[in-house]
C-alpha positions as a printed Julia matrix, in Angstrom:
324×3 Matrix{Float64}:
 110.65  127.37  -16.83
 111.59  126.69  -13.2
 108.35  124.75  -12.75
 109.13  122.6   -15.79
 112.64  121.88  -14.5
 111.22  120.96  -11.09
 108.72  118.61  -12.72
 111.49  116.95  -14.75
 113.6   116.48  -11.6
 110.61  115.01   -9.76
 109.84  112.64  -12.62
 113.44  111.5   -12.81
 113.64  110.92   -9.07
 110.43  108.89   -9.15
 111.71  106.88  -12.1
 114.98  106.11  -10.33
 113.06  105.15   -7.19
 110.81  102.83   -9.19
 113.73  101.16  -10.92
 115.5   100.71   -7.6
 112.61   98.68   -6.2
 113.25   94.95   -6.53
 110.77   93.11   -8.7
 109.56   90.12   -6.7
 108.38   86.67   -7.7
 107.33   84.72   -4.61
 107.35   80.9    -4.83
 105.41   79.38   -1.93
 104.22   75.95   -0.81
 101.32   77.5     1.09
  99.3    74.59    2.45
 100.3    72.74    5.62
 102.0    75.51    7.6
 100.79   79.01    8.35
 104.04   80.96    8.09
 103.43   81.2     4.33
 100.31   83.28    4.99
 102.19   85.95    6.9
 104.96   85.84    4.29
 102.46   86.53    1.49
 100.96   89.37    3.53
 104.45   90.79    4.06
 105.25   91.04    0.36
 101.94   92.85   -0.16
 102.84   95.23    2.67
 106.24   95.96    1.11
 104.56   96.58   -2.24
 102.14   99.02   -0.58
 105.12  100.83    0.94
 106.81  101.02   -2.49
 109.72   98.94   -1.24
 109.12   96.19   -3.8
 107.15   95.49   -6.95
 105.22   92.26   -6.63
 105.04   90.6   -10.04
 103.29   87.35   -9.23
 103.08   84.35   -6.92
 103.99   80.79   -7.81
 102.26   78.06   -5.78
 104.36   74.9    -5.51
 101.98   72.57   -3.72
  99.68   69.59   -4.26
  96.82   71.27   -2.38
  94.02   72.25   -4.82
  92.98   75.06   -2.48
  96.47   76.57   -2.26
  96.21   78.76   -5.41
  92.67   79.89   -4.53
  93.88   80.72   -1.02
  96.64   82.89   -2.53
  94.08   84.49   -4.83
  91.95   85.29   -1.79
  94.91   86.92   -0.06
  95.75   88.9    -3.2
  92.21   90.25   -3.42
  92.09   91.19    0.25
  95.36   93.08   -0.05
  94.13   95.02   -3.06
  95.74   93.06   -5.93
  92.96   90.79   -7.2
  94.56   90.47  -10.64
  98.02   89.57   -9.44
  98.89   86.45  -11.44
  99.04   83.13   -9.65
 100.92   80.14  -11.02
 100.39   76.54   -9.95
 102.55   73.43  -10.19
 100.33   71.56  -12.65
 102.43   68.55  -13.68
 101.55   66.52  -10.59
 100.25   62.97  -10.35
  97.87   63.77   -7.54
  96.06   66.95   -6.53
  93.88   66.25   -3.54
  92.83   68.1    -0.4
  94.25   66.49    2.72
  93.37   66.85    6.36
  96.77   68.37    7.14
  95.81   71.49    5.22
  94.28   73.46    8.06
  93.19   76.72    6.45
  93.48   76.88    2.64
  89.95   75.62    1.9
  88.36   77.86    4.52
  90.25   80.98    3.4
  89.32   80.24   -0.22
  85.63   79.97    0.68
  85.39   82.77    3.25
  87.48   85.32    1.29
  86.85   84.4    -2.36
  89.35   85.78   -4.84
  89.51   85.93   -8.61
  90.41   82.24   -8.94
  87.5    79.92   -8.25
  89.48   76.73   -8.85
  93.12   75.66   -9.06
  92.39   74.87  -12.71
  92.1    78.61  -13.4
  95.64   79.27  -12.2
  98.39   79.65  -14.77
 101.01   76.98  -15.25
 103.87   77.76  -12.86
 106.67   77.55  -15.43
 104.76   79.57  -18.03
 104.11   82.31  -15.49
 107.72   82.32  -14.35
 108.82   82.7   -17.96
 106.3    85.47  -18.72
 107.24   87.52  -15.67
 110.96   87.16  -16.28
 110.81   87.87  -20.0
 108.91   91.13  -19.43
 111.31   92.39  -16.75
 114.42   94.55  -17.19
 117.72   92.73  -17.07
 118.98   91.99  -13.57
 115.87   93.36  -11.88
 114.07   90.32  -10.42
 114.43   88.79   -6.97
 113.05   85.25   -6.68
 111.99   84.26   -3.17
 111.33   80.59   -2.49
 109.6    79.57    0.73
 108.84   75.99   -0.2
 110.29   73.1    -2.12
 112.04   73.83   -5.38
 110.16   71.82   -8.01
 108.81   74.85   -9.85
 112.17   76.6    -9.82
 113.82   73.47  -11.17
 111.19   73.23  -13.91
 111.85   76.85  -14.84
 115.59   76.22  -15.11
 114.94   73.16  -17.29
 112.44   74.91  -19.55
 113.18   75.31  -23.25
 112.53   78.22  -25.64
 108.87   78.76  -26.48
 106.47   81.43  -27.73
 107.04   83.39  -24.51
 110.79   83.72  -24.96
 113.5    82.43  -27.28
 115.68   81.9   -24.19
 115.9    78.77  -22.1
 114.86   79.0   -18.47
 118.49   78.96  -17.43
 119.24   81.84  -19.79
 116.22   83.82  -18.59
 117.32   83.47  -14.99
 120.88   84.5   -15.7
 119.71   87.52  -17.71
 116.78   88.76  -15.62
 117.39   87.71  -12.01
 119.55   89.67   -9.58
 119.36   87.27   -6.63
 117.53   84.38   -5.04
 116.36   84.46   -1.42
 115.77   80.9    -0.22
 114.12   79.66    2.94
 115.61   76.2     3.03
 118.31   74.01    4.48
 119.8    73.65    7.92
 123.16   75.31    8.51
 125.93   74.52    8.8
 124.61   70.97    8.3
 121.34   69.09    8.64
 118.11   68.12    6.93
 115.21   70.53    6.39
 111.79   69.94    4.83
 111.95   72.4     1.91
 115.14   70.74    0.73
 114.0    67.12    1.11
 110.19   66.95    0.97
 108.78   65.93   -1.45
 111.36   66.53   -4.16
 114.98   66.51   -2.93
 116.44   66.12   -6.41
 114.99   69.49   -7.39
 117.12   71.04   -4.64
 120.2    69.25   -5.89
 119.53   70.43   -9.44
 118.8    74.06   -8.55
 121.94   74.47   -6.46
 124.08   72.84   -9.14
 122.71   75.07  -11.89
 122.29   78.39  -10.07
 124.9    80.96  -11.07
 123.49   84.1    -9.42
 123.71   85.34   -5.82
 121.64   83.32   -3.34
 121.06   83.83    0.39
 119.82   80.89    2.44
 117.7    81.41    5.54
 117.91   78.02    7.24
 115.52   76.23    9.56
 117.56   77.28   12.58
 116.96   80.97   11.81
 113.17   81.04   11.95
 112.74   78.34   14.61
 112.8    80.59   17.68
 111.35   83.75   16.1
 107.72   83.3    17.16
 105.01   85.25   15.34
 101.26   84.77   15.04
 100.71   84.78   18.79
  98.81   86.99   21.2
 100.36   90.2    19.87
  99.09   89.51   16.35
  95.7    88.38   17.65
  95.22   91.56   19.69
  96.32   94.01   16.99
  95.35   92.7    13.57
  91.91   93.25   12.09
  89.6    90.32   12.78
  88.36   90.77    9.22
  91.75   89.83    7.84
  92.34   86.4     6.27
  95.66   86.41    8.12
  93.74   86.53   11.42
  91.52   83.7    10.23
  94.44   81.56    9.06
  96.23   81.75   12.41
  92.96   81.16   14.23
  92.35   78.01   12.2
  95.94   76.82   12.39
  96.55   76.88   16.15
  94.33   79.64   17.58
  97.23   82.08   17.97
  99.46   79.77   19.97
 102.4    81.25   18.04
 104.44   79.73   15.25
 108.04   79.74   14.08
 108.81   82.34   11.4
 110.75   80.35    8.83
 109.31   81.89    5.68
 109.13   85.44    6.99
 112.88   85.56    7.61
 113.44   85.19    3.86
 111.02   88.04    3.09
 112.69   90.42    5.55
 115.88   90.21    3.49
 114.2    92.68    1.11
 114.65   95.36    3.78
 117.88   96.87    5.03
 116.66   96.25    8.59
 117.71   92.6     8.3
 121.29   93.72    8.91
 120.35   94.68   12.47
 119.68   91.02   13.23
 121.84   88.92   10.91
 125.28   88.43    9.47
 126.04   86.02    6.64
 128.61   83.3     6.14
 130.11   83.56    2.67
 133.2    81.39    2.72
 132.13   78.09    1.2
 129.09   76.63   -0.53
 126.01   74.54    0.18
 126.26   70.88   -0.85
 122.99   68.93   -1.03
 122.87   65.13   -1.05
 120.33   63.09   -2.99
 118.18   62.71    0.14
 117.94   66.49    0.56
 120.29   66.8     3.52
 122.74   69.66    3.21
 126.17   70.65    4.48
 128.12   73.88    4.21
 131.42   72.95    2.6
 134.59   74.99    2.95
 136.98   73.18    0.61
 136.33   75.94   -1.92
 134.42   79.23   -2.08
 131.31   79.95   -4.12
 131.14   83.49   -5.53
 127.37   83.39   -5.14
 126.23   81.58   -1.97
 125.83   82.73    1.64
 123.67   81.8     4.61
 122.23   83.76    7.52
 123.48   83.65   11.1
 122.19   85.69   14.0
 124.28   88.55   15.32
 125.38   87.89   18.91
 123.14   90.66   20.25
 120.12   89.98   17.99
 116.75   90.29   19.72
 114.43   87.6    18.35
 111.37   89.06   20.05
 112.01   92.45   18.47
 112.36   90.79   15.08
 109.11   88.86   15.59
 107.25   92.07   16.46
 108.62   93.75   13.33
 107.34   90.85   11.2
 103.89   90.91   12.8
 103.72   94.71   12.54
 104.23   94.6     8.78
 101.15   92.43    8.45
  99.11   94.42   10.95
  99.68   97.66    9.04
  98.48   96.2     5.74
  95.35   94.53    7.19
  92.12   96.48    7.16
């Protein structure tokens, strides 16, 4: 009898722990910059540590090798069947010289997807993952431009769900973590390139909590340098990506600072500004306005005593531990 009671208690505690883990959808523009690679590796590391449940990855990019690169990363990190969505309603999908690693990673570390054409439609995947999730359980993390998120919000009822995209978000999502903007005012690439009106639309329509990690936050947090080179497995696609990108010269950690918000440790480095809201102009420039308060929006600021080098090491260490 005592053994049965102990088993029931254990089962209940595991169930509570599982429910408490945020369910993650990562939306990335993985192509021209390498910080996306470490960010993808980080969400896999957090899933391995049972600190998050990774539901799928949306690729918002015009690089045909971007979804196959993500598929390669997923396979390497032990999740070859993790669904990958791709922004398919684009006029042009063509490999460009500025994409420094996606083709090579796709070819050297082949994943389940052999072509971008095998990836799921981004909006359909968003809708599937949200519709199958418990209410209020999903955290959406965007580390690129917001076209796919806008398309989700604009989506209409279909065979996946009788709810609109807006309704699905408001029912299923708990918060949005956004790498984008420049605070308190400025112009940042994820907000203006190539689709600034998607940023305007998303911020106008979003009625759930959102935390912005602006360009100024990741700029001086340098990862992917000598420390990563000397400690990560040379068999890792993360090693290869940084080698191809700039041969471990180090790179700003814009995207990774959004991922770290999944951990309580972020509070050691950051505070947030909550009084006000983010206004985005048609050209994608943004300004934090204080004429009224938003009940949902806040942006990161460094604590006065924050150690950027310590934060950078913590980011690199997450990836090192998950690489074989």
